[in-house]
N, C-alpha and C positions, 0 to 999 in steps of 0.2 A: 502493497499501499503504501501510495505517495502522497504528503503530506503539504498541502499549500496553505499559506495563512489567508489569501482573497485571491479573488478570479471573478471573471465575468460569470462562466457557465461552465461547469466540469465537461457536460456533452460536447460544447463547444470545441474545447481544449482535447478532449479523445480524436473527436472528428479531426482537428488539424493535427494530431499525432498518430492517427490511425496509420497511416504512409510511410511513419520511418520507424517502424517494428513496436508499435506497445504491446504487449505481450495479451494474450488471451486472461483474462482471469486477474489481471493487475488492476487495483481500483485507484482511483484518484478523488482523496475528500478534501475539500476546500471547508475553512473553517469558517468563511463568508463567501456567499456566494452575491453577485452585485449584477447580474443580468440575468437570473434562470427563468427558465420558461416551463411551464407546464403545457399539457395536451391544449389541441385547438389555438395555437399562440398566445393561451392564458401567460403572464406574469409569476411568477413564483417566489413569495419572499423567504429567505434565506438567511436570517439572523444569527450571531454566532451562539454555539451550544448545539441547534439543531443539526442534523444529517444531510448533506450534501454532496453527495459522491457518485460516481460512474465509473462504468466498465466498458468492456466491450467482448464482443466473440468474435471468432473468425471462423467463416461459413464455410463449411466442406461441401466436395459435392456428394455426399452422401447425406448430408442434414435432411430433416423435414422440413417441410413448408415451414417459413419462418413465421405464418398467421400463429402459429402455437406460442411464440416467445414470448408476448404482452401477457398470457395468463401463467406463464412459468415465472415469471417474476414476480406477478403479482402472490402466486403463492409461496415462494419462497421468502420475499419480505415479511408476508403472514407468519409463515411458519419460525422465521427468525423472533418476531416480534410475542407469540403467541409462548415460545421456551422460555424469553425472559420474564415474561408477565401471564403465565398460564390461566389464573382468575380472570383475566378479561375477555371478553365479549367481541373481541377483533372481529368483523366480518369481511370481506372482500364484495365491493361492487364494479361490476364492470367496467373496463377489461381487469383494472388493479388497481382499483385503490382502495387502501384500507380504510374501514370504517371504525368507530363505536355508537351504536348508534345510528343519528341521523350526520353528525359530525365527523370530518375529513379528516386522520392523522398522518396519512402517507399517500404520495401520488408519484407515477414515475413515466418518464419519455424515453421512446426506444426511437431512434434515428437509424436511417440505413448508411454507410458509408462505405462505396465500393461493394467489396467481398465483408465487411465489417456491418457489422449491428452495434451499436453506441448506446447505452441502458445508461439512463441517470435516474437515481432516488433518492426522493425527499423525504426525512421523517421528522414532525415535528417532536423534537426532543425535549427539550427547555422552556420554548415558547410558540403557541399556536398563533399565525399570524391571522388578522382580523381579515375578512373578504367582505364585499357585500353582499356576494350572491349564496353563500355558504357556509355552511357552520363549521368551526375546526375546534381540534382539542389537539393536546401534548401527552406526552408522556408524565410528563410533573403534572399536570391536573388530574392523573389517578393516584389513589390509594397505593402506595407501593415503589409509583414510577420516579419520586422525583431523585433518586440517588442515579437513575441511568444517564449514561453521558454517552456521545454520538460514538465514540472510539466502542463503545461498551456493542452498542447497537449495529453497529459495522463489522464488531469480531463475532456477532451472531450470524450476521446475515451472511459471509464469505462462504461459510459449509456448508451453510442452506442453501447457499446457489447454487453452487460446484454441483451438491446433491441432486434439484431438479434441472440441472441444464443437463447431467448424464441421463437423467429419467426421458428430457424429451427427445436427445441426439436417441435412445435408445428404443423406444415406444411412441416416439411422434405426438402430436397435439393429443392423440386420442389417450396416452398415457397424465397428462395433463389436466384434461377436462372433468374425470370425476373428482382429482384431487381440488381443483378448484372449487367445485359446486359443494364440496364438503365443507369449506371453508367460507359458503358465500351468505347472502340473505336468503332464506326459504323460497323454495318455490312459491307461487302464487305470491311475490310480495306486489304491491302496485309500484309502479314505475312511469317516471318521465322522460324518454327520450327526444333529444332533439338530434335532425343529424343536418348535413349541408345542401340535401335535394328534398326534405319533406318537412313542414310542418311539423312541432312538436304534437308528438303523440302519446297516448297514456294507455297502460296498459297491464297486464299479470305479466311479472318474471315466468316463463315456461321451460328455461333452462338453457343449453350452449346447443348446439350443432356440432357435427364432426369435428367440421373444423375451427372450433372455438366461438363462432358468431353467436350473438344475443337472439334467442326466440323469446319476441314480445306478444301475447295473447292480446287481442284489441277488445273492446268490449263488443264488438258486430259479431264474434265467434270465429271472426279468420284471427291468424297468427304472420308476423312480420319478422323476417330475419333481418337482425342488422349488423353490418359488417362494419360500421367506423361510427360513432355519434357521443354524444354525450349524454349522461344516464343519472338520473336522479329519484333520489326513493322519495315517496310519497306518505304521507302519513297514514 
């Protein structure tokens, strides 16, 4: 692991370093990130004390379809956090946000760079940023969570990531979907989904298809397969 005091974005740094031989599985962590990004181009506030880190994998000709990597990363982060705080009811929201109830604890961003996939992870360890459109929470807000540090979280994440990456390589997305569903909100949970091509839709969570896409059951009895979009959990 390489630690830097401050950077714009650990994902942007690794995208620049990918061509120079940054090794697969090596993590870059920044104590403070000034230009972090989340999914759909959102800013991601990254104060000191929280985890902001990125790694990359180098795709092999024999690797499965990359569509399962987002789910894989979510499972790895959830497994790491659940290992640190087994009594906390963390859940995954598609594709890979880690939630506690309606509050977001962790988010991830995957970006393709040549034959590499750069994966960024942000975890609210010490402080939950205030966002205008969603509730957030930090580990420090939880009973028993005040003592954990960003290093502790990354030290738990590294072996979890290695395990689930190997699982994905051996079994493809099918080997990840079941593990993801075990960690997600229950089937039937009401969701709101916004995509780039459709108006926001509301429906029930019906699971994932074989490629890891979200299946949304609409109120008219039909279902819609979501490959990309912004998902919110409804009360």
